[in-house]
N, CA, C and O atoms as a Tripos MOL2 file, in Angstrom:
@<TRIPOS>MOLECULE
protein
  320   319    80     0     0
PROTEIN
NO_CHARGES

@<TRIPOS>ATOM
      1 N          64.2140  109.6980   65.6870 N.3       1 MET1
      2 CA         65.3900  110.5320   65.7470 C.3       1 MET1
      3 C          65.3940  111.3510   67.0380 C.2       1 MET1
      4 O          66.4400  111.5240   67.6630 O.2       1 MET1
      5 N          64.2270  111.8520   67.4320 N.am      2 ARG2
      6 CA         64.1550  112.6600   68.6470 C.3       2 ARG2
      7 C          64.5240  111.8350   69.8730 C.2       2 ARG2
      8 O          65.1580  112.3400   70.7990 O.2       2 ARG2
      9 N          64.1320  110.5800   69.8760 N.am      3 ILE3
     10 CA         64.4460  109.6960   70.9990 C.3       3 ILE3
     11 C          65.9560  109.5430   71.1500 C.2       3 ILE3
     12 O          66.4590  109.4780   72.2710 O.2       3 ILE3
     13 N          66.6780  109.4850   70.0460 N.am      4 GLN4
     14 CA         68.1320  109.3430   70.0860 C.3       4 GLN4
     15 C          68.7710  110.5580   70.7610 C.2       4 GLN4
     16 O          69.6420  110.3980   71.6160 O.2       4 GLN4
     17 N          68.3520  111.7650   70.3890 N.am      5 PHE5
     18 CA         68.9080  112.9710   70.9920 C.3       5 PHE5
     19 C          68.5290  113.0770   72.4670 C.2       5 PHE5
     20 O          69.3430  113.4840   73.2960 O.2       5 PHE5
     21 N          67.3010  112.7110   72.7850 N.am      6 LEU6
     22 CA         66.8580  112.7560   74.1730 C.3       6 LEU6
     23 C          67.5950  111.7120   75.0060 C.2       6 LEU6
     24 O          67.9520  111.9770   76.1540 O.2       6 LEU6
     25 N          67.8250  110.5390   74.4450 N.am      7 ALA7
     26 CA         68.5680  109.5030   75.1570 C.3       7 ALA7
     27 C          70.0050  109.9450   75.4230 C.2       7 ALA7
     28 O          70.5550  109.6620   76.4880 O.2       7 ALA7
     29 N          70.6070  110.6320   74.4680 N.am      8 GLU8
     30 CA         71.9630  111.1400   74.6850 C.3       8 GLU8
     31 C          71.9830  112.1810   75.7970 C.2       8 GLU8
     32 O          72.8750  112.1650   76.6450 O.2       8 GLU8
     33 N          71.0200  113.0740   75.8000 N.am      9 ALA9
     34 CA         70.9560  114.0960   76.8490 C.3       9 ALA9
     35 C          70.7470  113.4520   78.2210 C.2       9 ALA9
     36 O          71.3690  113.8610   79.2010 O.2       9 ALA9
     37 N          69.8810  112.4520   78.2880 N.am     10 LEU10
     38 CA         69.6390  111.7740   79.5560 C.3      10 LEU10
     39 C          70.8550  110.9720   80.0070 C.2      10 LEU10
     40 O          71.1620  110.9310   81.1980 O.2      10 LEU10
     41 N          71.5420  110.3390   79.0730 N.am     11 ALA11
     42 CA         72.7360  109.5700   79.4330 C.3      11 ALA11
     43 C          73.8040  110.4910   80.0200 C.2      11 ALA11
     44 O          74.4240  110.1610   81.0310 O.2      11 ALA11
     45 N          74.0180  111.6370   79.3900 N.am     12 LEU12
     46 CA         75.0000  112.5850   79.9130 C.3      12 LEU12
     47 C          74.5700  113.1350   81.2690 C.2      12 LEU12
     48 O          75.4000  113.3090   82.1610 O.2      12 LEU12
     49 N          73.2960  113.4060   81.4240 N.am     13 THR13
     50 CA         72.7860  113.9180   82.6920 C.3      13 THR13
     51 C          72.9310  112.8920   83.8040 C.2      13 THR13
     52 O          73.3630  113.2210   84.9090 O.2      13 THR13
     53 N          72.5720  111.6550   83.5130 N.am     14 LEU14
     54 CA         72.6640  110.6110   84.5370 C.3      14 LEU14
     55 C          74.1090  110.2980   84.8890 C.2      14 LEU14
     56 O          74.4230  110.0290   86.0490 O.2      14 LEU14
     57 N          74.9840  110.3310   83.9020 N.am     15 LEU15
     58 CA         76.4090  110.1350   84.1880 C.3      15 LEU15
     59 C          76.9220  111.2590   85.0800 C.2      15 LEU15
     60 O          77.6680  111.0140   86.0290 O.2      15 LEU15
     61 N          76.5220  112.4870   84.7760 N.am     16 GLY16
     62 CA         76.8970  113.6140   85.6250 C.3      16 GLY16
     63 C          76.3340  113.4930   87.0300 C.2      16 GLY16
     64 O          77.0010  113.8490   88.0010 O.2      16 GLY16
     65 N          75.1110  112.9940   87.1440 N.am     17 GLY17
     66 CA         74.5050  112.7910   88.4590 C.3      17 GLY17
     67 C          75.2530  111.7560   89.2830 C.2      17 GLY17
     68 O          75.4780  111.9510   90.4780 O.2      17 GLY17
     69 N          75.6370  110.6600   88.6490 N.am     18 VAL18
     70 CA         76.3820  109.6100   89.3530 C.3      18 VAL18
     71 C          77.7560  110.1320   89.7820 C.2      18 VAL18
     72 O          78.1800  109.9200   90.9180 O.2      18 VAL18
     73 N          78.4410  110.8110   88.8740 N.am     19 ILE19
     74 CA         79.7580  111.3530   89.2070 C.3      19 ILE19
     75 C          79.6400  112.3870   90.3270 C.2      19 ILE19
     76 O          80.4750  112.4160   91.2320 O.2      19 ILE19
     77 N          78.6160  113.2290   90.2750 N.am     20 GLY20
     78 CA         78.4070  114.2220   91.3190 C.3      20 GLY20
     79 C          78.1490  113.6000   92.6790 C.2      20 GLY20
     80 O          78.6820  114.0590   93.6890 O.2      20 GLY20
     81 N          77.3360  112.5600   92.7060 N.am     21 ILE21
     82 CA         77.0530  111.8850   93.9750 C.3      21 ILE21
     83 C          78.3090  111.2170   94.5090 C.2      21 ILE21
     84 O          78.5970  111.3060   95.7030 O.2      21 ILE21
     85 N          79.0610  110.5500   93.6410 N.am     22 LEU22
     86 CA         80.2910  109.8950   94.0810 C.3      22 LEU22
     87 C          81.3140  110.9060   94.6020 C.2      22 LEU22
     88 O          81.9550  110.6720   95.6260 O.2      22 LEU22
     89 N          81.4620  112.0130   93.9050 N.am     23 LEU23
     90 CA         82.4040  113.0400   94.3600 C.3      23 LEU23
     91 C          81.9640  113.6570   95.6940 C.2      23 LEU23
     92 O          82.8020  113.9620   96.5430 O.2      23 LEU23
     93 N          80.6790  113.8360   95.8750 N.am     24 SER24
     94 CA         80.2090  114.4010   97.1410 C.3      24 SER24
     95 C          80.4170  113.4300   98.3010 C.2      24 SER24
     96 O          80.7370  113.8520   99.4130 O.2      24 SER24
     97 N          80.2390  112.1460   98.0520 N.am     25 VAL25
     98 CA         80.4740  111.1500   99.0990 C.3      25 VAL25
     99 C          81.9560  111.1200   99.4680 C.2      25 VAL25
    100 O          82.3030  111.0680  100.6480 O.2      25 VAL25
    101 N          82.8250  111.1520   98.4650 N.am     26 VAL26
    102 CA         84.2680  111.1580   98.7270 C.3      26 VAL26
    103 C          84.6810  112.4330   99.4550 C.2      26 VAL26
    104 O          85.4730  112.3810  100.3960 O.2      26 VAL26
    105 N          84.1520  113.5750   99.0270 N.am     27 ALA27
    106 CA         84.4840  114.8500   99.6710 C.3      27 ALA27
    107 C          83.9910  114.8760  101.1200 C.2      27 ALA27
    108 O          84.6980  115.3560  102.0050 O.2      27 ALA27
    109 N          82.8010  114.3710  101.3610 N.am     28 CYS28
    110 CA         82.2830  114.3330  102.7320 C.3      28 CYS28
    111 C          83.1070  113.3990  103.6170 C.2      28 CYS28
    112 O          83.3520  113.7020  104.7840 O.2      28 CYS28
    113 N          83.5280  112.2760  103.0680 N.am     29 ALA29
    114 CA         84.3550  111.3500  103.8390 C.3      29 ALA29
    115 C          85.7130  111.9860  104.1600 C.2      29 ALA29
    116 O          86.2140  111.8560  105.2770 O.2      29 ALA29
    117 N          86.2970  112.6660  103.1880 N.am     30 GLY30
    118 CA         87.5710  113.3430  103.4370 C.3      30 GLY30
    119 C          87.4360  114.4600  104.4470 C.2      30 GLY30
    120 O          88.3010  114.6290  105.3070 O.2      30 GLY30
    121 N          86.3620  115.2240  104.3550 N.am     31 LEU31
    122 CA         86.1090  116.3020  105.3060 C.3      31 LEU31
    123 C          85.8640  115.7490  106.7060 C.2      31 LEU31
    124 O          86.3400  116.3100  107.6930 O.2      31 LEU31
    125 N          85.1320  114.6660  106.7880 N.am     32 ALA32
    126 CA         84.8610  114.0500  108.0840 C.3      32 ALA32
    127 C          86.1540  113.5560  108.7240 C.2      32 ALA32
    128 O          86.3470  113.7150  109.9290 O.2      32 ALA32
    129 N          87.0430  112.9560  107.9270 N.am     33 ASP33
    130 CA         88.3200  112.4850  108.4590 C.3      33 ASP33
    131 C          89.2120  113.6500  108.8790 C.2      33 ASP33
    132 O          89.8650  113.5910  109.9210 O.2      33 ASP33
    133 N          89.2380  114.6970  108.0770 N.am     34 ALA34
    134 CA         90.1150  115.8300  108.3570 C.3      34 ALA34
    135 C          89.6790  116.6010  109.5990 C.2      34 ALA34
    136 O          90.5190  117.0770  110.3630 O.2      34 ALA34
    137 N          88.3910  116.7230  109.7990 N.am     35 LEU35
    138 CA         87.8890  117.5280  110.9170 C.3      35 LEU35
    139 C          87.4240  116.7000  112.1060 C.2      35 LEU35
    140 O          87.0770  117.2520  113.1500 O.2      35 LEU35
    141 N          87.4130  115.3910  111.9560 N.am     36 GLY36
    142 CA         86.9870  114.5230  113.0430 C.3      36 GLY36
    143 C          85.4840  114.5380  113.2820 C.2      36 GLY36
    144 O          85.0280  114.2750  114.3950 O.2      36 GLY36
    145 N          84.7300  114.8380  112.2650 N.am     37 TRP37
    146 CA         83.2810  114.8750  112.3800 C.3      37 TRP37
    147 C          82.6810  113.5410  111.9620 C.2      37 TRP37
    148 O          83.3010  112.7570  111.2430 O.2      37 TRP37
    149 N          81.4760  113.3060  112.4220 N.am     38 ASN38
    150 CA         80.6900  112.1670  111.9560 C.3      38 ASN38
    151 C          79.6860  112.6880  110.9330 C.2      38 ASN38
    152 O          78.7850  113.4550  111.2740 O.2      38 ASN38
    153 N          79.8420  112.2760  109.6980 N.am     39 ILE39
    154 CA         78.9410  112.7130  108.6320 C.3      39 ILE39
    155 C          78.2550  111.4840  108.0620 C.2      39 ILE39
    156 O          78.9000  110.5020  107.6950 O.2      39 ILE39
    157 N          76.9410  111.5610  107.9970 N.am     40 ALA40
    158 CA         76.1540  110.4670  107.4290 C.3      40 ALA40
    159 C          75.4140  110.9850  106.2040 C.2      40 ALA40
    160 O          74.7560  112.0240  106.2590 O.2      40 ALA40
    161 N          75.5260  110.2640  105.1120 N.am     41 ILE41
    162 CA         74.8140  110.6000  103.8880 C.3      41 ILE41
    163 C          73.7190  109.5630  103.7120 C.2      41 ILE41
    164 O          73.9930  108.3700  103.5870 O.2      41 ILE41
    165 N          72.4920  110.0220  103.7030 N.am     42 SER42
    166 CA         71.3800  109.0740  103.6130 C.3      42 SER42
    167 C          71.1590  108.6250  102.1660 C.2      42 SER42
    168 O          71.4560  109.3460  101.2130 O.2      42 SER42
    169 N          70.6440  107.4460  102.0430 N.am     43 LEU43
    170 CA         70.3210  106.9030  100.7240 C.3      43 LEU43
    171 C          69.2150  107.7250  100.0700 C.2      43 LEU43
    172 O          69.2140  107.9200   98.8550 O.2      43 LEU43
    173 N          68.2810  108.2010  100.8750 N.am     44 SER44
    174 CA         67.1810  108.9960  100.2990 C.3      44 SER44
    175 C          67.7020  110.3010   99.6960 C.2      44 SER44
    176 O          67.1740  110.7590   98.6820 O.2      44 SER44
    177 N          68.7330  110.9130  100.3010 N.am     45 ALA45
    178 CA         69.3080  112.1350   99.7300 C.3      45 ALA45
    179 C          69.9630  111.8370   98.3880 C.2      45 ALA45
    180 O          69.8600  112.6360   97.4570 O.2      45 ALA45
    181 N          70.6280  110.7090   98.2830 N.am     46 CYS46
    182 CA         71.2530  110.3210   97.0110 C.3      46 CYS46
    183 C          70.1950  110.0380   95.9430 C.2      46 CYS46
    184 O          70.3760  110.3960   94.7790 O.2      46 CYS46
    185 N          69.1150  109.4100   96.3280 N.am     47 ILE47
    186 CA         68.0370  109.1120   95.3800 C.3      47 ILE47
    187 C          67.3690  110.3970   94.9020 C.2      47 ILE47
    188 O          67.0620  110.5350   93.7180 O.2      47 ILE47
    189 N          67.1430  111.3390   95.8210 N.am     48 VAL48
    190 CA         66.5420  112.6140   95.4390 C.3      48 VAL48
    191 C          67.4730  113.3810   94.4970 C.2      48 VAL48
    192 O          67.0110  113.9740   93.5220 O.2      48 VAL48
    193 N          68.7660  113.3760   94.7760 N.am     49 ALA49
    194 CA         69.7300  114.0610   93.9080 C.3      49 ALA49
    195 C          69.7490  113.4280   92.5180 C.2      49 ALA49
    196 O          69.7790  114.1350   91.5110 O.2      49 ALA49
    197 N          69.7310  112.1120   92.4660 N.am     50 PHE50
    198 CA         69.7490  111.4090   91.1900 C.3      50 PHE50
    199 C          68.4540  111.6640   90.4150 C.2      50 PHE50
    200 O          68.4860  111.8890   89.2050 O.2      50 PHE50
    201 N          67.3210  111.6290   91.1100 N.am     51 ALA51
    202 CA         66.0340  111.8890   90.4570 C.3      51 ALA51
    203 C          65.9550  113.3300   89.9640 C.2      51 ALA51
    204 O          65.4010  113.5920   88.8970 O.2      51 ALA51
    205 N          66.5030  114.2570   90.7330 N.am     52 SER52
    206 CA         66.5170  115.6590   90.3060 C.3      52 SER52
    207 C          67.3380  115.8270   89.0370 C.2      52 SER52
    208 O          66.9380  116.5520   88.1260 O.2      52 SER52
    209 N          68.4840  115.1610   88.9740 N.am     53 ALA53
    210 CA         69.3200  115.2280   87.7710 C.3      53 ALA53
    211 C          68.5640  114.6600   86.5740 C.2      53 ALA53
    212 O          68.6450  115.2040   85.4730 O.2      53 ALA53
    213 N          67.8340  113.5760   86.7840 N.am     54 PHE54
    214 CA         67.0680  112.9660   85.7030 C.3      54 PHE54
    215 C          65.9820  113.9100   85.1840 C.2      54 PHE54
    216 O          65.8150  114.0680   83.9740 O.2      54 PHE54
    217 N          65.2510  114.5290   86.1000 N.am     55 VAL55
    218 CA         64.1560  115.4310   85.7000 C.3      55 VAL55
    219 C          64.7070  116.6570   84.9800 C.2      55 VAL55
    220 O          64.1460  117.0880   83.9730 O.2      55 VAL55
    221 N          65.7990  117.2180   85.4870 N.am     56 VAL56
    222 CA         66.4090  118.3850   84.8370 C.3      56 VAL56
    223 C          66.9100  118.0130   83.4450 C.2      56 VAL56
    224 O          66.7090  118.7740   82.5000 O.2      56 VAL56
    225 N          67.5560  116.8610   83.3010 N.am     57 GLY57
    226 CA         68.0310  116.4140   81.9970 C.3      57 GLY57
    227 C          66.9030  116.1570   81.0200 C.2      57 GLY57
    228 O          67.0100  116.4750   79.8350 O.2      57 GLY57
    229 N          65.8240  115.5830   81.5180 N.am     58 LEU58
    230 CA         64.6620  115.3260   80.6660 C.3      58 LEU58
    231 C          64.0100  116.6310   80.2210 C.2      58 LEU58
    232 O          63.6500  116.7890   79.0550 O.2      58 LEU58
    233 N          63.8630  117.5530   81.1500 N.am     59 PHE59
    234 CA         63.2040  118.8200   80.8420 C.3      59 PHE59
    235 C          64.0290  119.6600   79.8660 C.2      59 PHE59
    236 O          63.5060  120.1430   78.8610 O.2      59 PHE59
    237 N          65.3160  119.8300   80.1630 N.am     60 PHE60
    238 CA         66.1480  120.6960   79.3440 C.3      60 PHE60
    239 C          66.7280  119.9880   78.1150 C.2      60 PHE60
    240 O          67.3560  120.6350   77.2770 O.2      60 PHE60
    241 N          66.5320  118.6980   77.9970 N.am     61 GLY61
    242 CA         66.9470  117.9830   76.8020 C.3      61 GLY61
    243 C          65.8330  117.8050   75.7970 C.2      61 GLY61
    244 O          66.0890  117.4640   74.6430 O.2      61 GLY61
    245 N          64.5930  118.0310   76.2170 N.am     62 SER62
    246 CA         63.4500  117.8130   75.3350 C.3      62 SER62
    247 C          63.4040  118.7950   74.1690 C.2      62 SER62
    248 O          63.2370  118.3850   73.0200 O.2      62 SER62
    249 N          63.5510  120.0820   74.4530 N.am     63 TYR63
    250 CA         63.4500  121.0730   73.3860 C.3      63 TYR63
    251 C          64.5810  120.9510   72.3680 C.2      63 TYR63
    252 O          64.3020  120.9550   71.1690 O.2      63 TYR63
    253 N          65.8480  120.8420   72.7860 N.am     64 PRO64
    254 CA         66.9040  120.6550   71.7740 C.3      64 PRO64
    255 C          66.7340  119.3600   70.9720 C.2      64 PRO64
    256 O          67.0460  119.3230   69.7820 O.2      64 PRO64
    257 N          66.2460  118.3130   71.6150 N.am     65 ALA65
    258 CA         66.0130  117.0630   70.8900 C.3      65 ALA65
    259 C          64.9020  117.2420   69.8660 C.2      65 ALA65
    260 O          64.9990  116.7310   68.7500 O.2      65 ALA65
    261 N          63.8610  117.9530   70.2300 N.am     66 TRP66
    262 CA         62.7590  118.2140   69.3100 C.3      66 TRP66
    263 C          63.2360  119.0490   68.1230 C.2      66 TRP66
    264 O          62.8760  118.7650   66.9810 O.2      66 TRP66
    265 N          64.0540  120.0910   68.3900 N.am     67 ARG67
    266 CA         64.5710  120.9360   67.3040 C.3      67 ARG67
    267 C          65.5050  120.1470   66.3920 C.2      67 ARG67
    268 O          65.4370  120.2810   65.1700 O.2      67 ARG67
    269 N          66.3710  119.3320   66.9710 N.am     68 ALA68
    270 CA         67.3170  118.5660   66.1630 C.3      68 ALA68
    271 C          66.5970  117.5290   65.3130 C.2      68 ALA68
    272 O          67.0120  117.2480   64.1880 O.2      68 ALA68
    273 N          65.5310  116.9640   65.8400 N.am     69 ALA69
    274 CA         64.7890  115.9600   65.0810 C.3      69 ALA69
    275 C          64.0550  116.5820   63.8920 C.2      69 ALA69
    276 O          63.7830  115.8910   62.9110 O.2      69 ALA69
    277 N          63.7350  117.8570   63.9630 N.am     70 ARG70
    278 CA         63.0260  118.5180   62.8690 C.3      70 ARG70
    279 C          63.9520  118.9110   61.7330 C.2      70 ARG70
    280 O          63.4850  119.1120   60.6120 O.2      70 ARG70
    281 N          65.2520  119.0270   61.9840 N.am     71 LEU71
    282 CA         66.1960  119.4240   60.9400 C.3      71 LEU71
    283 C          66.4810  118.2610   59.9950 C.2      71 LEU71
    284 O          66.5400  117.1030   60.4080 O.2      71 LEU71
    285 N          66.6540  118.5890   58.7400 N.am     72 SER72
    286 CA         67.1220  117.5580   57.8240 C.3      72 SER72
    287 C          68.6400  117.4530   57.9960 C.2      72 SER72
    288 O          69.2780  118.4430   58.3530 O.2      72 SER72
    289 N          69.2230  116.3020   57.7560 N.am     73 PRO73
    290 CA         70.6720  116.1410   57.9320 C.3      73 PRO73
    291 C          71.4820  117.1110   57.0690 C.2      73 PRO73
    292 O          72.5380  117.5780   57.4960 O.2      73 PRO73
    293 N          71.0060  117.4140   55.8770 N.am     74 ILE74
    294 CA         71.7270  118.3260   54.9990 C.3      74 ILE74
    295 C          71.7430  119.7340   55.5980 C.2      74 ILE74
    296 O          72.7690  120.4110   55.5560 O.2      74 ILE74
    297 N          70.6190  120.1750   56.1510 N.am     75 GLU75
    298 CA         70.5610  121.4910   56.7990 C.3      75 GLU75
    299 C          71.4760  121.5490   58.0160 C.2      75 GLU75
    300 O          72.1440  122.5560   58.2470 O.2      75 GLU75
    301 N          71.5060  120.4780   58.7860 N.am     76 ALA76
    302 CA         72.3410  120.4610   59.9830 C.3      76 ALA76
    303 C          73.8170  120.5060   59.6300 C.2      76 ALA76
    304 O          74.5960  121.1640   60.3190 O.2      76 ALA76
    305 N          74.2110  119.8220   58.5760 N.am     77 LEU77
    306 CA         75.6320  119.7940   58.1860 C.3      77 LEU77
    307 C          76.0560  121.0620   57.4710 C.2      77 LEU77
    308 O          77.2510  121.3500   57.4030 O.2      77 LEU77
    309 N          75.1400  121.8090   56.9500 N.am     78 ARG78
    310 CA         75.4700  123.0220   56.2130 C.3      78 ARG78
    311 C          76.1470  124.0590   57.1250 C.2      78 ARG78
    312 O          76.9780  124.8390   56.6610 O.2      78 ARG78
    313 N          75.8010  124.0690   58.4000 N.am     79 TYR79
    314 CA         76.3170  125.0900   59.3080 C.3      79 TYR79
    315 C          77.6400  124.6950   59.9490 C.2      79 TYR79
    316 O          78.1780  125.4760   60.7340 O.2      79 TYR79
    317 N          78.1810  123.5440   59.6590 N.am     80 GLU80
    318 CA         79.4390  123.1250   60.2740 C.3      80 GLU80
    319 C          80.6200  123.5950   59.5130 C.2      80 GLU80
    320 O          81.7550  123.3220   59.9040 O.2      80 GLU80
@<TRIPOS>BOND
     1     1     2 1
     2     2     3 1
     3     3     4 2
     4     3     5 am
     5     5     6 1
     6     6     7 1
     7     7     8 2
     8     7     9 am
     9     9    10 1
    10    10    11 1
    11    11    12 2
    12    11    13 am
    13    13    14 1
    14    14    15 1
    15    15    16 2
    16    15    17 am
    17    17    18 1
    18    18    19 1
    19    19    20 2
    20    19    21 am
    21    21    22 1
    22    22    23 1
    23    23    24 2
    24    23    25 am
    25    25    26 1
    26    26    27 1
    27    27    28 2
    28    27    29 am
    29    29    30 1
    30    30    31 1
    31    31    32 2
    32    31    33 am
    33    33    34 1
    34    34    35 1
    35    35    36 2
    36    35    37 am
    37    37    38 1
    38    38    39 1
    39    39    40 2
    40    39    41 am
    41    41    42 1
    42    42    43 1
    43    43    44 2
    44    43    45 am
    45    45    46 1
    46    46    47 1
    47    47    48 2
    48    47    49 am
    49    49    50 1
    50    50    51 1
    51    51    52 2
    52    51    53 am
    53    53    54 1
    54    54    55 1
    55    55    56 2
    56    55    57 am
    57    57    58 1
    58    58    59 1
    59    59    60 2
    60    59    61 am
    61    61    62 1
    62    62    63 1
    63    63    64 2
    64    63    65 am
    65    65    66 1
    66    66    67 1
    67    67    68 2
    68    67    69 am
    69    69    70 1
    70    70    71 1
    71    71    72 2
    72    71    73 am
    73    73    74 1
    74    74    75 1
    75    75    76 2
    76    75    77 am
    77    77    78 1
    78    78    79 1
    79    79    80 2
    80    79    81 am
    81    81    82 1
    82    82    83 1
    83    83    84 2
    84    83    85 am
    85    85    86 1
    86    86    87 1
    87    87    88 2
    88    87    89 am
    89    89    90 1
    90    90    91 1
    91    91    92 2
    92    91    93 am
    93    93    94 1
    94    94    95 1
    95    95    96 2
    96    95    97 am
    97    97    98 1
    98    98    99 1
    99    99   100 2
   100    99   101 am
   101   101   102 1
   102   102   103 1
   103   103   104 2
   104   103   105 am
   105   105   106 1
   106   106   107 1
   107   107   108 2
   108   107   109 am
   109   109   110 1
   110   110   111 1
   111   111   112 2
   112   111   113 am
   113   113   114 1
   114   114   115 1
   115   115   116 2
   116   115   117 am
   117   117   118 1
   118   118   119 1
   119   119   120 2
   120   119   121 am
   121   121   122 1
   122   122   123 1
   123   123   124 2
   124   123   125 am
   125   125   126 1
   126   126   127 1
   127   127   128 2
   128   127   129 am
   129   129   130 1
   130   130   131 1
   131   131   132 2
   132   131   133 am
   133   133   134 1
   134   134   135 1
   135   135   136 2
   136   135   137 am
   137   137   138 1
   138   138   139 1
   139   139   140 2
   140   139   141 am
   141   141   142 1
   142   142   143 1
   143   143   144 2
   144   143   145 am
   145   145   146 1
   146   146   147 1
   147   147   148 2
   148   147   149 am
   149   149   150 1
   150   150   151 1
   151   151   152 2
   152   151   153 am
   153   153   154 1
   154   154   155 1
   155   155   156 2
   156   155   157 am
   157   157   158 1
   158   158   159 1
   159   159   160 2
   160   159   161 am
   161   161   162 1
   162   162   163 1
   163   163   164 2
   164   163   165 am
   165   165   166 1
   166   166   167 1
   167   167   168 2
   168   167   169 am
   169   169   170 1
   170   170   171 1
   171   171   172 2
   172   171   173 am
   173   173   174 1
   174   174   175 1
   175   175   176 2
   176   175   177 am
   177   177   178 1
   178   178   179 1
   179   179   180 2
   180   179   181 am
   181   181   182 1
   182   182   183 1
   183   183   184 2
   184   183   185 am
   185   185   186 1
   186   186   187 1
   187   187   188 2
   188   187   189 am
   189   189   190 1
   190   190   191 1
   191   191   192 2
   192   191   193 am
   193   193   194 1
   194   194   195 1
   195   195   196 2
   196   195   197 am
   197   197   198 1
   198   198   199 1
   199   199   200 2
   200   199   201 am
   201   201   202 1
   202   202   203 1
   203   203   204 2
   204   203   205 am
   205   205   206 1
   206   206   207 1
   207   207   208 2
   208   207   209 am
   209   209   210 1
   210   210   211 1
   211   211   212 2
   212   211   213 am
   213   213   214 1
   214   214   215 1
   215   215   216 2
   216   215   217 am
   217   217   218 1
   218   218   219 1
   219   219   220 2
   220   219   221 am
   221   221   222 1
   222   222   223 1
   223   223   224 2
   224   223   225 am
   225   225   226 1
   226   226   227 1
   227   227   228 2
   228   227   229 am
   229   229   230 1
   230   230   231 1
   231   231   232 2
   232   231   233 am
   233   233   234 1
   234   234   235 1
   235   235   236 2
   236   235   237 am
   237   237   238 1
   238   238   239 1
   239   239   240 2
   240   239   241 am
   241   241   242 1
   242   242   243 1
   243   243   244 2
   244   243   245 am
   245   245   246 1
   246   246   247 1
   247   247   248 2
   248   247   249 am
   249   249   250 1
   250   250   251 1
   251   251   252 2
   252   251   253 am
   253   253   254 1
   254   254   255 1
   255   255   256 2
   256   255   257 am
   257   257   258 1
   258   258   259 1
   259   259   260 2
   260   259   261 am
   261   261   262 1
   262   262   263 1
   263   263   264 2
   264   263   265 am
   265   265   266 1
   266   266   267 1
   267   267   268 2
   268   267   269 am
   269   269   270 1
   270   270   271 1
   271   271   272 2
   272   271   273 am
   273   273   274 1
   274   274   275 1
   275   275   276 2
   276   275   277 am
   277   277   278 1
   278   278   279 1
   279   279   280 2
   280   279   281 am
   281   281   282 1
   282   282   283 1
   283   283   284 2
   284   283   285 am
   285   285   286 1
   286   286   287 1
   287   287   288 2
   288   287   289 am
   289   289   290 1
   290   290   291 1
   291   291   292 2
   292   291   293 am
   293   293   294 1
   294   294   295 1
   295   295   296 2
   296   295   297 am
   297   297   298 1
   298   298   299 1
   299   299   300 2
   300   299   301 am
   301   301   302 1
   302   302   303 1
   303   303   304 2
   304   303   305 am
   305   305   306 1
   306   306   307 1
   307   307   308 2
   308   307   309 am
   309   309   310 1
   310   310   311 1
   311   311   312 2
   312   311   313 am
   313   313   314 1
   314   314   315 1
   315   315   316 2
   316   315   317 am
   317   317   318 1
   318   318   319 1
   319   319   320 2
@<TRIPOS>SUBSTRUCTURE
     1 MET1         2 RESIDUE 1 A MET
     2 ARG2         6 RESIDUE 1 A ARG
     3 ILE3        10 RESIDUE 1 A ILE
     4 GLN4        14 RESIDUE 1 A GLN
     5 PHE5        18 RESIDUE 1 A PHE
     6 LEU6        22 RESIDUE 1 A LEU
     7 ALA7        26 RESIDUE 1 A ALA
     8 GLU8        30 RESIDUE 1 A GLU
     9 ALA9        34 RESIDUE 1 A ALA
    10 LEU10       38 RESIDUE 1 A LEU
    11 ALA11       42 RESIDUE 1 A ALA
    12 LEU12       46 RESIDUE 1 A LEU
    13 THR13       50 RESIDUE 1 A THR
    14 LEU14       54 RESIDUE 1 A LEU
    15 LEU15       58 RESIDUE 1 A LEU
    16 GLY16       62 RESIDUE 1 A GLY
    17 GLY17       66 RESIDUE 1 A GLY
    18 VAL18       70 RESIDUE 1 A VAL
    19 ILE19       74 RESIDUE 1 A ILE
    20 GLY20       78 RESIDUE 1 A GLY
    21 ILE21       82 RESIDUE 1 A ILE
    22 LEU22       86 RESIDUE 1 A LEU
    23 LEU23       90 RESIDUE 1 A LEU
    24 SER24       94 RESIDUE 1 A SER
    25 VAL25       98 RESIDUE 1 A VAL
    26 VAL26      102 RESIDUE 1 A VAL
    27 ALA27      106 RESIDUE 1 A ALA
    28 CYS28      110 RESIDUE 1 A CYS
    29 ALA29      114 RESIDUE 1 A ALA
    30 GLY30      118 RESIDUE 1 A GLY
    31 LEU31      122 RESIDUE 1 A LEU
    32 ALA32      126 RESIDUE 1 A ALA
    33 ASP33      130 RESIDUE 1 A ASP
    34 ALA34      134 RESIDUE 1 A ALA
    35 LEU35      138 RESIDUE 1 A LEU
    36 GLY36      142 RESIDUE 1 A GLY
    37 TRP37      146 RESIDUE 1 A TRP
    38 ASN38      150 RESIDUE 1 A ASN
    39 ILE39      154 RESIDUE 1 A ILE
    40 ALA40      158 RESIDUE 1 A ALA
    41 ILE41      162 RESIDUE 1 A ILE
    42 SER42      166 RESIDUE 1 A SER
    43 LEU43      170 RESIDUE 1 A LEU
    44 SER44      174 RESIDUE 1 A SER
    45 ALA45      178 RESIDUE 1 A ALA
    46 CYS46      182 RESIDUE 1 A CYS
    47 ILE47      186 RESIDUE 1 A ILE
    48 VAL48      190 RESIDUE 1 A VAL
    49 ALA49      194 RESIDUE 1 A ALA
    50 PHE50      198 RESIDUE 1 A PHE
    51 ALA51      202 RESIDUE 1 A ALA
    52 SER52      206 RESIDUE 1 A SER
    53 ALA53      210 RESIDUE 1 A ALA
    54 PHE54      214 RESIDUE 1 A PHE
    55 VAL55      218 RESIDUE 1 A VAL
    56 VAL56      222 RESIDUE 1 A VAL
    57 GLY57      226 RESIDUE 1 A GLY
    58 LEU58      230 RESIDUE 1 A LEU
    59 PHE59      234 RESIDUE 1 A PHE
    60 PHE60      238 RESIDUE 1 A PHE
    61 GLY61      242 RESIDUE 1 A GLY
    62 SER62      246 RESIDUE 1 A SER
    63 TYR63      250 RESIDUE 1 A TYR
    64 PRO64      254 RESIDUE 1 A PRO
    65 ALA65      258 RESIDUE 1 A ALA
    66 TRP66      262 RESIDUE 1 A TRP
    67 ARG67      266 RESIDUE 1 A ARG
    68 ALA68      270 RESIDUE 1 A ALA
    69 ALA69      274 RESIDUE 1 A ALA
    70 ARG70      278 RESIDUE 1 A ARG
    71 LEU71      282 RESIDUE 1 A LEU
    72 SER72      286 RESIDUE 1 A SER
    73 PRO73      290 RESIDUE 1 A PRO
    74 ILE74      294 RESIDUE 1 A ILE
    75 GLU75      298 RESIDUE 1 A GLU
    76 ALA76      302 RESIDUE 1 A ALA
    77 LEU77      306 RESIDUE 1 A LEU
    78 ARG78      310 RESIDUE 1 A ARG
    79 TYR79      314 RESIDUE 1 A TYR
    80 GLU80      318 RESIDUE 1 A GLU
């Protein structure tokens, strides 16, 4: 059960990381066109950003996943 909650947290984090990288590339390209600058985005910067998102999602998703896995379904539904 804990793996399911952790997988959901990681999936959301990785999706956010991909969307963030794509938006930053588009924003940099638009800024470069508007101002006439040459902007280069390195692959290593994108990999570091993606890895950082993964580590943050793993770290901050672990405790809520652990707590949710310890609850019985009846206890969890009682508060809704």
